[in-house]
N, C-alpha and C positions, 0 to 999 in steps of 0.2 A: 611596669613596663621595663623591658630589658634596656640597658644603656645604649645598645646598638640600634634600637628602634626609636630612640629619641632624636630630636633635631638639635644640632649643635651649631653654635655661632662663635666667632672670635674675630679680633682684629688681626688681619693677615698682612699688615704693612708695618712700617717702623713706629717707634714710640711717638706719641703726640707731644707737643703740637707739630703739625706738618702741613704742607700745602694741601695734600690730598691723602685720605686714608681709605683703605680697602677693608670692608667688613664682609666676611664670607659666612654663608648659612648653608648647611647640608643636612638632608634628612627628609622624611616624609612630610613634614610641615613647612618645608622651605617655600612652597608655592603659597601657602596661607600667609606666611610671614610677609612675602612680597606683595600680595594683594592687599593685606591689611595696612601696610605702610605706604604703598605706592598707588593704590587704587585699583590696579588691574595688572595682569601679567603682560609684559611686553613680548614681542616676537622672540622666539628662541635664538640665543646667541647674537642678538643685536642690541647694541647700547641704546638706551632710551633715557631722556632727561625727565625726571619726575620731582615734584615737591612731596617730601615725605611727611606724614602726619602720624602722631601717636594715637593710642586707643581713645583718647579724649578729643581727638580732632585738632589738637594743637600742632602747628608746623614744627618740624625738626630741622630740615635743611633742604636746600635745592640740590639734588643729587643726580648722578647717573646710575642706572640700575641695569643689571643683566640677568637673564634667566636661562639656565642650562638644565632642561629636563633629563632625568636619568633614563637609561644608563649612559647616555652620551655626555658625560661630565667628568670632571677630574676625579671625583670619588666614586662614580658609578651610581650615585643617588641624585635626587633632585637637588640642585644647587642654585642659590640666589646670591648675587653680589651687589653690594652697595658701595659706590665710590662717592664719598662725602668729603666735605672740608674737614681737615684734620685737627680741629680744636678739641680740647678735652671735654668741654660742655656739650658739643655736638655728639661726640661718641658716647658720653654718659647717657644722653637722652635717647640715642638710638638703641643702646644696649638695654635700657629700661623698657623701651617699647617692645623689643623682641622677647625679652625674658617673661613678659606676662602672657604670651601666647602659649597655650597648653603644650606640654611635653617638649618645651624648648629650654635649653640650658647652655651655659658657657662650656666651650670645648676644653678638654685636657690637652697637655702637650703631645703633639704628634698624632692626635686623634683623626684629623682629616686624612693624613697619609696612611694611617692604619686602616681606615675604612676603604681607601683606594686599594690597598693591598688585599683586604678581605673580599673585595668585590672584583678582584682579578684585573685591576687596572695597571698594576705593576707587580713584579715579583720582589722577593726579599732583597736580592742583590741590587735592584734598582732603588728600593727604599733606602738601603744603606748608602748608595751613591748620592741620593738626595740629601741625606743627613750630612755626608762628607762635604757636599757642595755648600751647604749652609754654613758649615764651620771652617771652610777653606780659608787659610791666611795667605798662602802664596800662590803664584800662578801655576806652578806644577801641581799643587794640591787641587786647584780648581779644574785643571784639564783632566786629571785622573778621575776626579769625582764625576765630571760631566760625561766621560766615556762610560763609566759604570751606570749612570742614570739612563744613558741611551741604550743600555742592554748589552754591553760588550761581553760580560761574563754570562749573564742570564741567557742570552741567545745561544752561546756555545754550550752551556750546561743543558739546555732543553734539547739541543741536537744530540749531545752525547747520551742523554737519558733515553731518547727515542731509539737510538741505535742499539743501546744495551737491551732494551725491551725486545727489539727485533731479533737480536742474537739469542736472547733468552727463549724466545718463541721457537727458534730452530732447535735449541737444546731440548726444550720440553717436548717438541715433536719427535725427536729421536728417541726419547724415553717411551712415548706412546706407541711408536712403531718399531720397538726393539725386536719384535718377532718377524719383521719383514725383510730378512736377509740383509742386503747391502743398503737399505734405506737409511739406517742410523749413520753410516759413514758418509753418505751423500749429504745429509743434513748437518753433520758435525763439522765437516771441513769448512764450509763458508762461515759457520758460526765462530770457529776458532780464528779464522782470518780476520773477521770483524772485531773480535775481542782484542786480538793483538794490536790491530790498528788503533783502537780506542785507548788501550793502555799506553801505547807509545805517545799518542797525542797529549794525554793528560800528564804523563810523566815529563814530557818535554816542557809543558807549561809550568809545572812545578819547579823544574830545574832552572828555567830561564828567568825566574822572577827576582832572584836575589832577595833583598829585603823590601820589596815594593810595598808590602802592607804596612811597613813602618813609616811610609811617607806621611801618613795621617798624623802620627805623633811627632815625627821629626827626629833628627840626629841629636844626640846628647854629647856635648864636648865639655869636659871638666878642665879648669885651669888649676893646677896644683903645684906644690913646691914648698920650700922652706919659707919662714916668715920674711917679709920685707924684701922680696925679690922682684916686686912689680906686678903681682897677679891682678890686683884691682886696677892698676893703670892700664894693663893690657885689656881687661874687661871693658873699660871705658873706651879704649881705642876701637875695639871691635863693635861696640854698641853705638859709637859716634856720639855719645853723650855721657854725662856723669851719672852712673848708676851705682857705683861703689865708692866708698870713702877711701881717699888716698892719704896716707900719713907716713912719715918717716919712722914712726914707732912700730916695732914688731908686735904682732898680735892684734892689730886694729880690727881685722875681719874676724868676728867670732862665730858667725852663722853662715849658712850657704846662701848666696845671692844668685838669682837666675835672671836671664834676659833672653827674649825670643828674637832671633834674627832671621832675615830672609836673604840667603846667599844664593844668588842666581836662580831663584825659585825654589831652592831647597830649604825647608824649615829646619832651623838649628837652634837648640837651646844651649846657651853657654852658661856654665856654672862657675862662679868665683868661690873658691873654698878657703877655709881658714888655713893659715900656714901650719905645715906639719912639723912638729917638734915636740920634744919632751918638756913638760911644764907642770908646775905644782898648782897652777890656777885652775880650780874646778870648772869655771865657765869656759876657759880656753880649752881644757881637756875635752869638754863636750863638743866644742867646735871642731877640734881635731878628729874626734871620733866620727862626727857627721861628715867631715871632709873625706876621710878614708872610705866611708860607706858609699858616698856619692861617686867618688872617683872609680871605685870598683864596679859600679853599675853603669858607668858611662861607656859610650861607644868608642870614645877617643879621649886620651888624657894629654894635655899640653903641660909638660913638666918644666917649670921655669927655674933657671939657675942664673946667677950672675955671669956676665959674659966672660970673665976671666977665669971662672972656675969650671972644672969638669963635673959632669953629673955623676952622682953616686949610683952605680948600677943596682945595688940592693934597694935603694929608696925608690927608684923609678919602676922596678919590677913589682915592688909591693904596692905601688899606686894602682896598678891595673894588671893583676896576675894573669899572664897568658894573653893579654889583650894588646891593643894598639896604644903605644906611648910615643909621643914626639918630644924630643929635647929642644927646648927653646931657650937660647942664650940671650938674656936681656942686657940692657945697658951697654950695648956695643959702642954707643957714642962716647963712652968713657975710656975706650980702648979695647983691644981684643980682636978676635978674628970674626969676620962675618961668615957664618956657616951656611952651607947650601947642600950638604949631603942628604941622602934620603932619610927622612924622619928626624932631621936636625936643622935648626934654623937659627939665624941671628937677627935680633930686632933691637930697636930702642923704643920701648913702650912710651917713654916720655916725649920723644920727638916724632915718632911714627915711622922711623926707618925700618924697612923690612916687613912692615905690616901688610902692604899690598901683596907681596910674595906669599906671606903666610895665608892670607885669605884665598888666593888662587889655589894653594895646596889644599885648603879645607874644602873648597868647591869640588876639586877633583876627588878627594876622599869621599865626599857625599855622593858624587855621581857613581863611583865604584861601589859604594855601600848599598845604595838603593837599587842599583842595576838599571835595566831598561824599563823605565816607568811609562814611556810614551805608549807602549802597547801592552802594559801590564794588565793581566786579567785579575790577579789576586790583589785585593786591597785591604783585607782584614784577616786576622788569625783564624776566625771561624771558617772563612772560605777555604783557607789553606788546609785546615784540619779535615774538612769534609771532602775536598778533592783528594787528599792523601788517602783517606779511607776508601774512596771509590777506586783509586789506582791500585791500592793493596788488594782489594776484593777482585778486581779484574785479573791481577797477576795470579792470585790463588786459584781462580777459576781455570786459568790456562794450565796450572800445575796439576789440577785435579780432574780435568776433563777425560784423561785416559783411564783414570781409576774408576770413574763413575759419573754419568751425566747428572745424577741427582745432586751430588756435591757441588759440581760446577754451576748448576742452575741456582743453588742456594747462594753462592757467592755473587752471581749476577744480580740476584734480587737485592743483596746487600749493597752492591754498587749503585743500583737504581735508587735505592732508598736514601743513600748518602747524597746523591744529586738532588733528590726530591727535597731533602732538608735544606740543601744549599739554596734552592729556589723558594723555600718557605711553603711548599705545597703538602708536606706530610710532617706531622708531629713536631711542630716548632713553637708550641705555646710557651715552653720554658725560656725561649730567647726573645719573644716578641716584646714583652714588657721592658726588658733591658735595652732594646734597640729604640723603641718608639718614645720612651720617656725622656730620651735625650734631645728630642726635637723641641723646637720652640712652640709656644702656644700660637695657634692659627695656621700651623703647617701640618 
């Protein structure tokens, strides 16, 4: 039997023990599972209290069960739900009772959502939104994922694809009626107008997004500088806890230390790197190499210097060639000037002076970096790439329509194909595994 024809089951709630656990069953045998354990099928979509029994007639638990006959279910298949007490022994007994029913097996990660996708209950952008919602750490990530799950991009993409097909039909008709005098011109004009409007809409979406797709991974900020300037102390101040060892001895930090922060809803990964200097110590040399590599890949580098010293321009530029580098003068409590110029700050990592102002600047940098995320359509690099392909094909169709309708029609087919891949409706087997395997079991 093909795996998709088998009935799957999994715990769809948190790890036991818990007050209540949800076990979901989906597939052609879901009704048999429910009648075998609960005695009979309850009314569809109505909670019913039942005593569950295993195949030997032994009681398992006093539970609440629900029955969702397909296709009116989350997966589009017959679905049964068991709301039981969340003890490990209860769940073990329930799983054992379900597993002995023919053609029933434990679900793989993301298999429930994949079946929903394959049965047309959601498109690929909505499935990606669900995955993002599960893994959201900040409120902005949650809101963006929820909008995607509700079809923000999918609905627009379906509308664009339908309009492309309509324009393509006009172009194809002008080819078929090429010997009918002025008919091709009459058909071509509205097609060109529609194509131009579509191209402008998609291009506007791509231009307005900024780095909105990076909101899933977050902003990366590296703290760099020479040894013993207070990098680890600043890291602890930003994290509001001791995550890095602070020592008066140079070279204490040998490896890269990371901490995840939530700055006004923006996810930010702060990296504390080893002090950058020339050294004969092979371990410290490796730390310096890693520090340089992480700083070069970061979105922003905070280059720390002692408050009384000026920053070395060559060192700061080498930290993040061509990128954003802020000079942060530390230890201002020992004397020196409090800096407030653009990209230059004065702090006392030990006392906390200037830290609130630095955090406010980081939040503003994150807001500018991510762009307008409240209405962002693009949340993944895959989506941006396919939208770019569709936009490019529409532009080429406009350039080619005067040279020949056949060439323009081919570009329109390419644009519709790209949007079809975006929705997951054509030729996406190569990406399905990579997307759904990241889901948790039971979802």
